[in-house]
C-alpha positions in Angstrom: 0.4 0.3 0.1 1.2 3.4 -1.1 1.8 6.5 1.8 3.3 9.2 -0.1 6.7 8.8 0.1 6.4 5.8 2.3 5.4 2.1 1.7 4.1 -0.9 3.8 5.1 -4.1 3.2 3.9 -7.5 5.2 6.5 -10.0 5.2 7.4 -13.5 7.2 10.4 -14.7 8.5 11.5 -18.2 7.2 13.2 -20.8 9.1 16.6 -20.5 7.4 16.9 -16.5 7.9 20.1 -15.5 8.7 18.4 -12.6 10.7 16.7 -15.1 13.4 18.1 -14.7 16.7 19.2 -11.3 15.7 17.7 -7.9 17.8 16.7 -5.0 15.5 19.3 -2.9 16.5 21.8 -5.2 15.0 20.4 -4.6 11.5 20.7 -0.7 11.8 17.7 0.1 10.1 17.7 3.3 8.3 15.2 4.8 5.7 12.8 1.9 7.2 11.1 0.6 10.3 9.5 -2.5 11.6 6.2 -1.2 12.7 4.8 -4.5 14.1 5.7 -7.9 14.6 3.1 -10.7 14.6 3.9 -13.8 16.6 2.2 -16.7 17.9 -1.3 -15.0 17.5 -0.1 -11.4 19.2 1.1 -8.0 18.1 4.3 -7.0 19.5 5.5 -3.4 19.2 9.1 -3.8 18.3 12.1 -1.8 20.1 15.7 -2.5 19.7 16.1 -5.4 21.6 13.2 -7.1 19.8 14.8 -10.5 18.7 13.2 -12.3 15.5 12.2 -15.3 15.2 11.4 -18.0 12.6 7.6 -17.4 11.4 7.1 -13.7 12.7 5.3 -11.5 10.6 6.7 -8.1 10.0 4.9 -4.8 9.0 7.6 -3.0 7.5 7.2 1.0 6.8 10.0 2.7 4.8 11.5 4.2 1.8 9.8 2.4 -1.4 13.1 2.7 -3.3 14.9 0.1 -0.7 12.3 -1.8 1.4 11.6 -4.6 -1.5 15.3 -5.2 -1.2 15.1 -5.0 2.9 12.0 -7.0 2.9 13.9 -9.7 0.7 16.9 -9.7 3.3 15.1 -10.0 6.2 12.5 -12.9 4.7 16.0 -15.2 4.0 18.8 -13.5 5.0 20.1 -13.8 1.6 20.7 -11.8 -1.6 18.5 -12.6 -4.5 20.4 -10.6 -6.9 19.5 -9.9 -9.4 15.8 -10.7 -9.0 14.8 -7.2 -8.2 15.2 -6.3 -11.9 14.1 -9.6 -13.8 15.3 -12.9 -13.9 17.4 -13.2 -17.1 20.9 -12.1 -18.0 20.6 -10.5 -21.6 23.4 -10.3 -24.0 23.3 -8.6 -27.3 25.6 -10.7 -29.0 28.5 -9.2 -30.5 32.0 -10.4 -32.5 33.5 -9.9 -28.7 30.7 -11.8 -27.1 32.9 -15.3 -26.9 36.0 -13.5 -25.3 32.9 -12.6 -22.1 31.4 -16.2 -21.7 34.3 -17.4 -18.7 32.7 -14.1 -17.0 29.3 -14.7 -17.9 29.2 -18.5 -16.9 30.6 -17.5 -14.0 27.9 -15.0 -13.0 25.2 -17.7 -13.8 26.4 -19.8 -11.3 27.0 -17.0 -8.8 23.5 -15.6 -9.0 20.0 -16.7 -8.9 19.3 -15.4 -12.4 17.4 -18.0 -14.0 18.5 -17.9 -17.6 21.2 -16.5 -19.8 19.5 -15.1 -23.1 21.3 -14.5 -26.1 19.8 -11.7 -28.7 21.2 -12.7 -31.8 19.4 -10.9 -34.7 21.4 -9.0 -37.6 22.6 -11.9 -39.3 25.0 -12.9 -36.8 24.5 -17.0 -37.4 28.1 -17.6 -36.8 28.7 -16.5 -33.6 25.4 -17.9 -32.6 27.0 -21.2 -33.7 30.1 -20.5 -31.7 28.3 -19.5 -28.7 26.1 -22.3 -28.9 29.2 -24.6 -29.0 30.9 -23.0 -25.8 27.7 -23.7 -24.1 28.0 -27.2 -24.2 27.4 -28.7 -21.0 26.7 -25.9 -19.4 24.9 -26.3 -15.8 22.2 -23.4 -16.3 19.5 -22.5 -18.8 20.4 -20.5 -21.6 18.6 -19.5 -25.1 18.7 -17.5 -28.1 16.4 -15.3 -29.4 15.2 -12.5 -31.4 11.9 -11.1 -29.9 11.9 -8.4 -33.0 13.0 -8.1 -36.4 16.3 -6.5 -35.2 18.4 -6.0 -32.1 16.8 -2.8 -31.5 13.7 -4.1 -31.6 14.6 -6.9 -29.2 15.7 -5.0 -27.0 13.0 -2.6 -26.7 10.4 -5.4 -26.3 12.7 -6.7 -23.4 13.1 -3.9 -21.5 9.1 -3.3 -21.9 8.4 -6.5 -20.5 10.8 -6.1 -17.4 12.2 -9.1 -17.6 16.4 -8.0 -17.7 17.9 -8.5 -14.7 21.1 -7.5 -16.1 22.2 -6.3 -19.5 25.5 -6.9 -20.6 27.0 -4.6 -23.0 30.4 -5.1 -24.3 33.6 -2.7 -23.8 33.7 0.2 -25.9 36.9 2.5 -26.2 35.7 6.5 -25.6 37.2 8.9 -28.2 39.1 12.1 -26.9 36.1 14.3 -27.7 33.4 12.1 -26.0 36.1 12.0 -23.0 36.0 16.3 -23.0 32.3 16.1 -23.0 31.4 16.4 -26.8 28.4 14.1 -26.6 27.5 11.0 -25.4 29.0 7.7 -26.8 27.1 4.8 -28.5 27.2 2.6 -25.0 25.5 5.5 -22.8 22.9 6.0 -25.3 22.1 1.8 -25.0 22.1 2.5 -21.4 19.4 5.3 -21.9 17.1 2.6 -23.0 17.2 0.8 -19.7 16.5 0.9 -16.0 18.2 -2.5 -15.5 22.1 -3.0 -14.5 24.3 -2.8 -17.0 27.4 -4.8 -16.7 30.6 -4.1 -19.0 32.6 -7.1 -18.4 36.4 -7.3 -18.7 37.5 -10.6 -17.4 38.2 -8.9 -13.8 36.3 -12.1 -11.9 35.6 -13.2 -9.2 34.3 -10.3 -8.0 36.1 -10.2 -4.6 37.0 -6.6 -4.4 33.8 -4.3 -5.2 34.2 -0.4 -5.3 31.4 1.5 -5.2 32.2 4.9 -6.3 30.4 8.9 -5.4 31.0 11.1 -8.2 28.9 13.7 -7.1 27.5 15.5 -3.8 24.7 13.2 -3.3 23.8 9.9 -2.5 22.5 7.6 -5.5 20.7 5.3 -3.4 19.7 2.9 -6.0 23.3 2.4 -7.2 24.3 2.2 -3.5 21.8 -0.4 -2.9 22.8 -2.3 -5.8 26.4 -2.0 -4.6 25.4 -3.4 -1.3 23.6 -6.3 -2.5 26.5 -7.4 -4.7 29.1 -7.6 -2.1 26.5 -9.8 -0.3 25.6 -11.8 -2.8 29.8 -12.1 -4.0 30.9 -12.1 -0.4 33.3 -9.5 -1.5 35.0 -6.4 0.3 32.9 -3.4 -0.4 34.9 0.2 -0.8 33.0 3.1 -0.9 35.1 6.0 -2.6 34.7 9.8 -3.0 36.8 11.9 -5.1 36.8 15.0 -3.3 38.2 18.1 -5.3 39.1 21.2 -3.8 36.4 23.9 -2.3 37.8 26.4 -5.1 36.5 23.8 -7.7 33.4 22.5 -6.7 32.3 25.0 -3.8 32.4 25.5 -0.2 30.1 22.5 1.5 30.7 20.0 -1.4 33.4 17.9 0.4 31.2 17.2 3.2 28.2 16.9 1.4 30.3 13.7 -0.5 31.9 12.5 3.0 28.3 12.4 4.8 27.0 10.3 1.4 29.7 7.9 2.2 28.4 7.7 5.7 25.3 7.2 4.6 26.2 4.1 2.4 27.9 2.9 5.5 25.0 2.9 8.0 23.0 1.6 4.8 25.3 -1.1 4.3 25.2 -2.2 8.1 21.3 -2.7 7.7 22.6 -5.8 5.6 25.1 -7.0 7.5 27.7 -5.3 5.1 31.1 -4.1 6.1 32.5 -1.5 3.9 35.7 0.5 4.1 35.3 4.2 3.2 38.2 5.4 0.9 38.5 9.7 0.3 40.3 10.1 -2.8 41.8 13.8 -3.9 42.5 15.3 -7.2 40.7 14.4 -10.7 37.8 12.8 -9.7 38.2 10.5 -12.9 42.0 9.8 -12.8 41.6 8.8 -8.9 38.8 6.6 -9.5 40.4 4.9 -12.2 43.5 4.6 -10.2 41.9 3.0 -7.1 39.9 0.4 -10.0 43.6 -1.1 -10.3 43.4 -3.0 -7.0 39.5 -3.9 -7.4 37.5 -6.4 -9.6 34.1 -4.5 -9.8 33.3 -0.9 -10.2 30.0 -0.1 -9.4 28.3 3.7 -10.0 25.1 5.0 -10.9 24.4 6.7 -14.2 22.4 9.8 -14.5 20.6 9.4 -18.1 19.4 12.9 -18.3 22.6 14.3 -17.7 23.9 16.2 -21.0 28.0 16.2 -21.4 29.6 19.4 -22.5 33.0 20.6 -22.6 32.5 22.6 -19.5 30.9 19.9 -17.6 32.5 16.8 -18.8 30.5 13.8 -17.8 32.5 11.6 -14.9 30.4 8.7 -15.3 30.8 8.0 -18.8 34.3 8.3 -18.8 34.3 6.2 -15.6 32.4 3.1 -17.3 34.1 3.3 -20.6 37.8 3.9 -18.9 37.9 1.6 -16.1 40.6 -1.4 -16.0 38.0 -3.8 -14.2 34.6 -5.0 -15.1 31.7 -2.3 -14.2 28.1 -2.5 -12.7 26.6 0.5 -13.8 22.7 1.3 -12.8 21.5 3.6 -14.9 18.1 6.1 -13.7 16.1 9.5 -14.3 17.5 12.5 -12.6 20.3 14.5 -12.9 22.0 17.1 -10.3 
């Protein structure tokens, strides 16, 4: 039920949930609360010391952007990445897709995605045959399709049906002109068509070190939740990095806003029992984050689809997902600051 800016949801704690026996205070609830607990026919108004038990029915109230993932975590205690977005890992086939197969196969084994779907339109029969051979003996569901007449039409249908858990796009180089803000790249334009996470695989798996990058002086809540969920799912160390330019560049107060965004991610991660390390970077934000990525296997970041790069305001996000030395998981969304 909607409550304006809030949302209500009722869930049951399953017997195998890892949160059983833990008090609410240990979950560090933020942007959500448990308004009531139904247990053995009794109604309990919970407090910080109230411990969860199997079979408890919780009435949750909170930010609608995070409540579904909080509910899944409390119900089972485990990550269900990427089912919040869709069931399939979708791969538009290109000549380089074969080189990405080891990373995609690993993701299928390490997540609860239900299928690996290859979009093979536009006369890519040779690539389809090669991939089919590479998938011989695979222990996960996979299939080839062209639900529209062309790749573009197929992607539009998949996005409309909202069954894209992860969209995989091959890495592409970025020109000097796009680096300095003269327009969006083709990769960025493709991201603007979807709301699901986009994976740009570069072979740096398994993901045991994940970096979440804060590039602006505000918290990108959905991308932060994606980073936390990915870290929980892969059992990875999570580092939250903020590239903080000098005050004379960004203006007074910008640095503190970015530090507060870091602290907010740390508090949010604690709600999911995920520890994080905060990393403050200085200098050019893109260069600093790219340097920090050299010791990481996965960069997670948001992408504001409405932002228009220009020479006076180059897009750091576009630069990062093109130039990162590791695999990148991007969450495109509307809204620009």
